[in-house]
C-alpha positions as CSV (number, residue, x, y, z in Angstrom):
1,M,105.8,-73.8,-80.7
2,V,109.6,-73.5,-80.5
3,D,111.3,-70.4,-79.2
4,R,114.5,-68.9,-80.7
5,D,116.5,-70.7,-78.0
6,S,115.0,-74.1,-79.0
7,T,112.7,-74.1,-75.9
8,I,109.5,-76.0,-76.6
9,V,106.6,-73.7,-75.7
10,F,103.1,-74.9,-74.8
11,V,100.5,-72.1,-75.0
12,E,97.2,-72.0,-73.2
13,V,94.9,-69.5,-75.0
14,K,91.8,-68.1,-73.2
15,T,89.3,-65.8,-74.9
16,R,86.5,-64.0,-73.2
17,T,84.0,-61.2,-74.3
18,D,84.8,-59.3,-71.1
19,E,86.1,-59.7,-67.6
20,S,82.9,-59.1,-65.8
21,F,83.2,-62.4,-63.9
22,G,86.9,-61.8,-63.0
23,P,90.2,-61.7,-64.7
24,V,90.6,-64.3,-67.5
25,E,93.8,-65.5,-66.0
26,S,91.8,-66.9,-63.0
27,V,90.3,-69.6,-65.1
28,I,93.8,-71.3,-65.4
29,T,93.3,-73.4,-62.4
30,V,95.6,-75.9,-60.7
31,S,93.7,-78.7,-62.4
32,K,94.0,-77.1,-65.8
33,K,97.7,-76.6,-65.3
34,A,98.1,-80.3,-64.3
35,K,96.2,-81.4,-67.4
36,A,98.4,-79.1,-69.6
37,V,101.6,-80.6,-68.1
38,R,100.3,-84.2,-68.6
39,A,99.5,-83.4,-72.3
40,A,102.9,-81.8,-72.8
41,R,104.7,-84.8,-71.3
42,Y,102.7,-87.1,-73.6
43,F,103.5,-85.0,-76.6
44,L,107.2,-85.0,-75.8
45,T,107.2,-88.8,-75.3
46,M,105.3,-89.4,-78.5
47,Y,107.6,-87.3,-80.6
48,N,110.8,-88.5,-78.7
49,I,111.8,-85.0,-77.8
50,E,112.2,-85.4,-74.1
51,G,115.1,-83.6,-72.4
52,R,114.6,-80.3,-74.3
53,P,113.8,-77.2,-72.3
54,L,110.1,-76.3,-72.1
55,R,107.8,-73.7,-70.8
56,F,104.1,-72.9,-70.5
57,D,102.8,-69.6,-71.7
58,V,99.3,-68.1,-71.4
59,V,97.7,-65.8,-73.9
60,T,94.5,-64.1,-72.9
61,I,92.2,-62.3,-75.4
62,I,89.4,-60.0,-74.2
63,L,87.2,-59.1,-77.1
64,G,85.3,-56.2,-75.5
65,Q,82.3,-54.5,-76.9
66,S,84.0,-52.6,-79.7
67,G,87.4,-51.7,-81.0
68,R,90.5,-53.8,-80.9
69,P,90.7,-56.8,-78.6
70,S,93.0,-56.7,-75.6
71,I,95.7,-59.4,-75.9
72,R,98.1,-60.3,-73.0
73,H,100.9,-62.8,-73.3
74,Y,102.5,-64.2,-70.2
75,D,105.8,-65.9,-70.8
76,N,106.6,-68.8,-68.5
77,A,103.2,-68.5,-66.8
78,F,103.6,-71.7,-64.8
79,A,106.1,-74.4,-64.2
80,P,105.6,-78.2,-64.6
């Protein structure tokens, strides 16, 4: 996506039923971050949009047993 200030934003979305095995954010490992950065660089190269500001956000969704899901959005969750 593109933010209001023209920053290109890559978003990692993680959904879980619950957090019984730990916080959902913990599954965003160093390895997954590195893969996201490689994919973003490839995307920027393919579309010739290098040099623009970019950031990586994380959105977590916890569905829970009933009611509304819990959604958390972390702006600039990690840096390339």
